[in-house]
N, C-alpha and C positions, 0 to 999 in steps of 0.2 A: 497468187504471184506465179507468173510463168517463168520458171527458172531456165528452161531451154531457150526461150526467147531472149532473156537477159544474157545468157551465155553467148548466143549467136550474135548479139549486137556489140559484144566486147571483143577487143583484140586479145591475143594470148598474153601480152604484157599487162594489159588492164586486168585480166584474170589473175595473173601472178600477184597483183597488188591486193586482191580482196577475194580469196578463194580458200577452199578446203579440199584436201585429198584424203579419202578414206582408205587407209593402208591396211593390208593384211600383214600384220606384224609377224615375222618368223620367230622361232625360238632362238635365243642367243643374244642378240644385241639388246641394249636398254632402249626404252622409249626415247630418251634424250639423244642417243646415237642415231636413231631413225630421223629425228628432227634435223640433226646436223647433216646427215647424208642428203636429205631432200633439199635443205638450204643450199648446199654446195652444188648439187646437180643443176638446180634451177637458177643459181646466182642471186639468191634472195638476201634481204637484210636480216630477216628473222623468220623463224618457224616455232610453233608450239603445239603440243598435242593436248587432246581433251581426255584426261584420265589416264594415269600412268599404269602400264602393265609391267609386271616383273619380267626379267630377261627370258625366263623359260616359258612364259605364258604367250600364247599366240592369239591372233584374231584382230578384231576391229580396233583400229587406232586412228581416229580422225586427227589430221594434222593441219593446222591453220597456217596460211601464208601471209607474210607482211602485215598489212593493216587488219586483216581478219583475226590476228592474234589478240586484238583488243576485245574480241567477243568471247574469249575462252570461258569466262565465268558463267556466261549465259548458257553455253552448251554443256559445260562439264558436269554440273550438278543435276544430272538426270539418271534415271534408273539404268542399271546394267543387267545383261543376261549372259550367263556362262553355261557351257557344258564342260564336263570334266570326268576324270576317273579318280575315284578314291580307293585306296587299298586298306582293307580292314585287317587289323592285327589278329582278330579272332573271327572265325566264320560263324555269323549269327543268322538266324532265320530272317527272311525278307520282311515278313510281317512285323517283326520286332523292330527291324531297322527303320521301316517306314513310320512306325509309331514314334520312335525316338527323333527322327528327322522332323516330324510335324511339330515337335516341341520347340524347334528353332524357327518356325514360321511365325511372323508377326514382329513385334518390337523386341529386340534383344540388346544386351549389353556386350560390348566388345572392347578389349584392350588391344590396341595396335601391336603388331609384332615388333620385336626389338630392332630389327633391321629396317623398319619403315622410316620414311622421311618426316613423319608428323610426331608431335608431342605424345608421349606414352601416357595417356590418361583414358580412363574408361569412357566410352561414348555410346549413345543409343543409336542403333541403326535398325532399319526395317527389312526383313526378309519376306518377300512377297510370294516366292515359290521355291521349294526345295524338294525335288522329287527324284525317284529312281526311274531311269529309262530302261536299264537292264542290269541284272546282277548275275554274275558267274563266279561261284565260289566266293573268294574274298575280294574280287574286283567288281566295283560298282560304277556304272556309267550313270551320271546324274545331270540334272539341269537345275539352275538356280537363278532366280530373278531377284535383284536386291537394290536397295537404295545406294546411291553413289557414296563411296567411302567405306563400303563393307568389304572386309578382307575374307575372301573365300577360303584361303589356306587356314586362316584362324577359325572359320566356321567349321571346317572339317576337323581340325584339332579339337575344338570344344565338343563336337559330337563324339569324337573318339574317347573323350574323358568319361562319357556315359556308357560306352559299349565295349570297353576293353582296348581301346586304341584305334586310331585311323590316321592316315596321312594322305595328302593330295599327291597323286602320281602325275597327272596331266591336267591342263586347264586351257580352255579357249574361250575368248569373249566373242559372242555372236551378235551382240547388240549393245550400243552405247547411246542412249537417248534416241534420237531420230536416225542414227546411223546404224546400218546392219550389214550382214554378210552379202546381201543382195547387190550392193553397189561397191563391193570391196575390190581393191587392186593390189597385186603383188609388187614387191620391190623390183622384181625382174621386168614386169610389164611396164612399170613406170620408167625404169632406166631405158628400156627399148623405145618408149614414146619420146623421152628426152633426146635420145640419139637421133630419132627421126626429125624432131623439131629443129635440132641443130643443123640438119641437112636441108631445112627449108620446108619440111612437111609436118604441120601441126595438128593434123586430124586426130591422131590417137591421143595426144596430150590434151587437146580441147575436150575430148570425151571424158577424160579422167577428172578434170578440174570441176569442182562444184562451187558455183557462185555463193559467196557468203550471204547473199540476200536470202538464203535458206533460213536465216534467222526468223523470217516471217512464218516458219512452221512451228516455232516454239514460243514466240511472243505475239500478242495481238498487234495488228497493224492499224495505224491511224494515218490518214492522208492529210497533207497540209495544203493550204492555198498557195498557188504558184508565187504570188506576190511576197510571201513570207520566207521563201527558200533562201534568198541571199543573206538575210539577217540570221536565220537559224544556223547557217553554215559557219557563222562567226562564233557560235556558241551561246547566243542569247537565250534567255528563258522563253518558254512557250506560253503565249497568252491565248485567251479564248478566240480572238480574231484570226489566229494563225491556223486553226483546225477546222475541218469540215464538220466534226462532231466532238463532243466532250468525252474523254476516255473514262471508262468505268474501272479499268484495271490500274494497278499501282505502277506497273512498268510496261512500256510498249515500244514498238519499233515505228519510226516515223518515215513515211515514204511520200514521194511525189510521183504518182503513177507507179512505175516499176523502178524508180531511182531511189536508192536507200539514202536517207539523210542522217538519221541518228537513232540512238536508243535513249529514251527519256524516262524519268521517274517523277511521279506526281509529288506535289508539294502542298503544304498547308499555308504557304505564304499568300497574303492578301493580293488578289488580282493576278497571281501567277498560277498557271495550270500545272506546269512541270518544268524541271530543269534537265539539261542534257547530261548523260553519263558518258556517252561516246558519240562524237560527231565525225562524220566522214567528210572532212574538208581537205 
């Protein structure tokens, strides 16, 4: 899917309706305050972020605009990568610290923090990487790649229970699923782009907006027959005659060329291939 071509063929207002902005969240505001700020700046009906960051945590915060908010669940439940600084309460040898950190790689059990917005019950999460980048006395720069829903602050706390105490001093998210620091934009740069747009110059803002057709990067794409599009846009089920090939995957994105139609899920119903979960009508 050629996202640059899709972007070029849309007006800014069309992009407002179905796009994502990859914000570099600063320390201080909540993720929800960032949503609200972007909504007000752009005059949108709705915004929603993919994966909440604590107020003091910085970094990658993808924010969906208007209709793209309906795609949140598909983008949100993806692995995240963080770099941070943990402060050790006791100065221990690097070799021992590395050995203890390795014990937290793989499937672990976590109890969400008391201040979290989710129910406090033990959950299984996977830590794919938890490594030291640099250690200086009791300050440790680390990187961690984790399953969505893993609490890094709790990971550091639980490690501390084994080594005489530790707490997280700083944390930055450098990747959230397919979104990374490479395409990130600061609130200052976004505000500047919005001001230019309001003066009739949309070049900067267009560059920042990511078409939500990027869903094609995380879900398999199936193309429909042109004759079926009108009916599919009314939310009707997908039949064999509608598709150019039968999907193998349980969930997929439906396109006509580079035009997004819907996200659909396979069904066991007789004669029906799939039913829509979200239709862009």
